[in-house]
C-alpha positions in Angstrom: 0.0 -18.4 16.7 2.4 -15.5 16.0 6.1 -16.5 15.9 7.6 -14.5 18.7 11.1 -14.3 17.2 9.6 -13.1 13.8 7.3 -10.6 15.6 10.3 -9.1 17.4 12.3 -8.8 14.1 9.4 -7.2 12.3 8.6 -4.8 15.1 12.1 -3.7 15.9 14.6 -5.1 13.4 16.9 -2.9 11.4 16.5 -2.8 7.6 13.4 -3.0 5.3 10.8 -5.2 3.8 11.5 -6.5 0.3 8.3 -6.6 -1.9 8.7 -9.6 -4.2 4.9 -10.1 -4.9 4.3 -9.1 -8.5 1.2 -11.0 -9.6 -0.4 -11.8 -12.9 -1.1 -8.2 -14.1 2.3 -6.7 -13.1 4.5 -9.7 -13.9 5.0 -8.9 -17.7 6.2 -5.4 -16.7 8.5 -6.8 -14.0 10.0 -9.3 -16.5 10.5 -6.6 -19.1 12.4 -4.4 -16.7 14.4 -7.5 -15.9 15.4 -7.9 -19.6 12.9 -10.6 -20.6 10.5 -9.4 -23.3 7.0 -10.8 -23.7 7.9 -12.7 -26.9 10.5 -14.7 -24.8 7.7 -16.8 -23.3 4.3 -18.3 -24.2 1.5 -18.4 -21.7 1.1 -17.9 -18.0 3.0 -21.1 -17.0 6.2 -20.0 -18.7 5.8 -16.5 -17.5 5.5 -17.5 -13.8 8.4 -20.0 -14.2 10.6 -17.1 -15.4 9.5 -14.7 -12.6 10.1 -17.4 -10.0 13.6 -17.8 -11.5 14.1 -14.0 -11.1 12.8 -14.1 -7.5 15.0 -17.2 -6.7 18.1 -15.4 -8.0 17.3 -12.4 -5.8 16.6 -14.4 -2.7 19.6 -16.7 -3.0 22.0 -13.8 -3.7 24.6 -13.4 -1.0 23.4 -9.8 -0.5 19.9 -10.8 0.3 19.8 -11.8 4.0 18.3 -10.9 7.4 21.1 -8.5 8.2 19.4 -5.7 6.2 16.2 -7.3 5.1 13.6 -7.8 7.8 10.9 -9.6 5.7 9.9 -10.4 2.1 6.4 -10.2 0.7 5.6 -13.2 -1.6 3.0 -13.9 -4.3 0.9 -16.9 -3.6 2.5 -19.0 -6.3 5.9 -18.1 -4.9 4.8 -19.4 -1.5 3.7 -22.7 -3.1 7.1 -23.2 -4.9 10.5 -24.1 -3.6 13.9 -22.5 -3.5 16.9 -24.8 -3.5 14.7 -27.8 -2.6 12.9 -26.1 0.3 9.5 -24.4 0.5 10.0 -20.7 -0.1 8.9 -19.5 3.3 11.0 -22.1 5.1 14.1 -21.1 3.0 13.5 -17.4 3.7 13.3 -17.8 7.5 15.6 -20.8 8.2 18.3 -20.1 5.7 18.2 -16.3 5.3 16.5 -15.2 8.6 14.0 -13.1 6.5 10.4 -13.2 7.7 7.9 -14.5 5.1 4.8 -12.5 4.3 2.0 -13.3 1.8 0.1 -11.1 -0.6 -3.5 -12.2 -0.4 -5.5 -9.7 -2.5 -6.8 -10.7 -5.9 -6.4 -7.3 -7.6 -8.5 -4.2 -7.8 -12.1 -3.3 -8.8 -12.7 -0.5 -11.2 -12.2 2.9 -9.7 -15.3 4.5 -8.1 -15.5 7.7 -6.1 -11.8 8.3 -6.5 -10.7 4.9 -5.2 -10.3 1.3 -6.3 -11.4 -1.3 -3.7 -10.0 -4.8 -3.6 -11.8 -7.5 -5.6 -13.5 -10.1 -3.3 -10.9 -12.5 -2.0 -12.5 -15.8 -2.6 -11.2 -18.7 -0.5 -9.4 -16.4 1.9 -9.9 -18.6 5.0 -8.4 -21.6 3.2 -5.5 -19.5 1.9 -4.8 -18.2 5.4 -4.9 -21.7 6.8 -2.4 -22.8 4.2 -0.2 -19.8 4.9 -0.1 -20.7 8.6 0.9 -24.3 7.7 3.7 -23.0 5.5 5.2 -20.7 8.2 3.9 -17.4 6.9 4.0 -14.6 9.5 1.7 -12.0 7.9 -0.2 -10.8 4.9 -0.4 -7.8 2.5 -3.4 -6.4 0.6 -3.5 -3.4 -1.6 -6.1 -0.8 -2.6 -5.6 2.4 -4.5 -6.8 6.0 -3.7 -6.7 8.7 -6.4 -8.8 11.4 -4.7 -10.1 12.3 -1.2 -13.8 11.6 -0.6 -16.2 8.7 0.1 -14.2 6.2 -1.9 -11.2 6.7 0.4 -13.3 5.9 3.5 -14.7 2.8 1.7 -11.1 1.6 1.1 -10.2 1.9 4.7 -13.4 0.2 5.9 -12.7 -2.7 3.5 -9.0 -3.0 4.5 -9.8 -3.2 8.2 -12.7 -5.6 7.7 -10.4 -8.0 5.9 -7.6 -7.3 8.5 -9.9 -8.6 11.3 -10.3 -11.9 9.4 -6.6 -12.2 9.0 -5.9 -11.4 12.6 -8.5 -14.1 13.5 -6.3 -16.6 11.6 -3.3 -15.8 13.7 -1.5 -13.7 11.0 -0.5 -10.0 11.1 -2.0 -8.0 8.2 -0.2 -5.3 6.3 -2.9 -2.7 5.4 -1.9 -1.0 2.1 -4.2 1.9 1.0 -1.9 3.3 -1.7 -2.4 7.0 -2.6 -1.5 7.5 -6.3 1.6 9.7 -6.4 0.0 11.5 -9.5 -3.1 12.5 -7.6 -3.9 16.2 -8.1 -5.0 16.2 -4.4 -2.4 13.9 -3.0 -1.8 15.9 0.2 -5.5 16.3 0.9 -6.1 12.6 0.4 -3.2 11.7 2.8 -4.7 13.9 5.5 -8.1 12.2 5.2 -6.4 8.8 5.1 -4.5 9.5 8.3 -7.7 10.4 10.1 -9.6 7.4 8.8 -6.9 5.0 9.8 -6.5 6.5 13.2 -10.2 6.0 14.0 -10.1 2.4 13.0 -6.8 1.6 14.8 -8.4 2.8 18.0 -11.2 0.3 17.6 -8.9 -2.7 17.4 -8.8 -5.2 20.3 -6.3 -5.0 23.1 -4.0 -7.7 21.7 -4.4 -6.8 18.0 -1.7 -5.2 15.9 -1.5 -4.4 12.2 1.2 -3.1 9.9 0.6 -0.1 7.6 2.1 0.2 4.1 1.6 3.8 2.8 2.7 6.0 0.0 5.5 8.4 0.9 3.6 11.5 2.0 3.8 15.1 0.7 4.2 16.3 4.4 7.3 14.8 6.0 6.6 12.8 9.2 2.8 12.9 8.5 2.6 9.3 9.8 4.8 9.7 12.8 1.7 9.1 15.0 1.4 5.7 13.4 5.0 4.9 14.1 4.3 5.5 17.8 0.9 3.9 17.9 0.6 0.8 20.1 -1.7 -0.9 17.6 0.8 -0.6 14.8 3.6 -3.1 14.6 5.5 -1.3 11.8 5.0 1.5 9.3 6.2 0.7 5.8 6.5 2.9 2.8 5.9 1.9 -0.9 7.9 3.5 -3.7 4.8 4.1 -5.7 6.6 4.9 -9.0 9.3 7.1 -7.6 12.8 6.3 -8.7 14.9 4.5 -6.0 16.9 7.7 -5.4 13.8 9.9 -4.9 12.0 7.2 -2.9 15.0 6.9 -0.5 15.3 10.7 -0.2 11.7 11.0 0.7 11.8 8.0 3.1 14.8 9.4 5.0 12.7 12.4 5.9 10.0 10.2 7.4 11.5 9.1 10.7 10.6 5.6 12.0 9.2 4.5 8.6 11.0 1.8 6.7 10.9 0.8 3.1 8.8 -1.9 1.4 9.9 -1.4 -2.2 9.3 -3.6 -5.2 10.4 -2.0 -8.5 12.8 0.4 -6.7 14.5 -2.7 -5.1 15.0 -4.5 -8.4 15.9 -1.4 -10.4 19.0 -2.2 -12.6 18.8 -6.0 -12.2 18.7 -8.0 -15.5 18.7 -11.6 -16.5 21.7 -10.9 -18.7 24.0 -9.9 -15.8 26.7 -12.2 -14.5 26.1 -13.5 -11.0 28.8 -11.1 -9.7 27.3 -8.1 -11.5 23.8 -9.0 -10.4 24.9 -9.3 -6.7 26.8 -6.1 -6.9 23.8 -4.2 -8.3 21.5 -5.8 -5.7 23.9 -5.1 -2.8 24.0 -1.4 -3.8 20.2 -1.2 -3.9 19.8 -3.0 -0.6 22.5 -0.7 1.1 20.8 2.5 -0.2 17.3 1.4 0.9 18.5 0.1 4.3 20.3 3.3 5.0 17.2 5.4 4.2 15.1 3.1 6.4 17.4 3.7 9.3 16.4 7.3 10.1 
């Protein structure tokens, strides 16, 4: 059953969604940007310990709280760990008033027809049941679109098929069909994506709502119809490789859309910083992203 207080915050709260869900493939890059080289650890266990320390430092920072951060997207292993002796989702909501969301996809298939579908999500029902038990509000799953065409439609079909399974478990899915910012036909793909999503939104049940996480579009306010759509709880934007400055500038031109940034949020944070310097850098990032999300 959806937490009413969390649903109200996600649908109408001021601020943005922090994406703290780097998984196996993207973790080494995230650690390197954080100032921890690959030769500083050995094997996945040490790597995931280090990235949990990074996420813990972010989440426990004084700047990270529900005043400007609506929700945080977690990697499965982060959900299963603790922060200051409390399960991560419990700490986020009951200490920070930040709504916990879980990344559920298992990565991408090889690109085909200009798009990369999600790999099969084995054990999804069990994962969703565990997420509900741990107080998770919603989920996130990512596909990637490089070109317009049949592959794009296949991505949207798959996203909404899995979304129905997630809705059936009592969670709110974030549908994330990312359009590659380097696509030579980015604008055309975004127009096709908009039409494909609209047709599937209109087929949802009367009580069903989803969230959308989309690449910042070439056409400003392209997704305004989603912002106002009764089947959409919130429209989020991913930074997609843009610098934080450029991502925030683009975001501010898309009214009603809020950020869900990962690398752009942690830009400038390093393991070597003092706690004061770390918090100052994080506070500046949060302030800039929250301001762009308030338009």
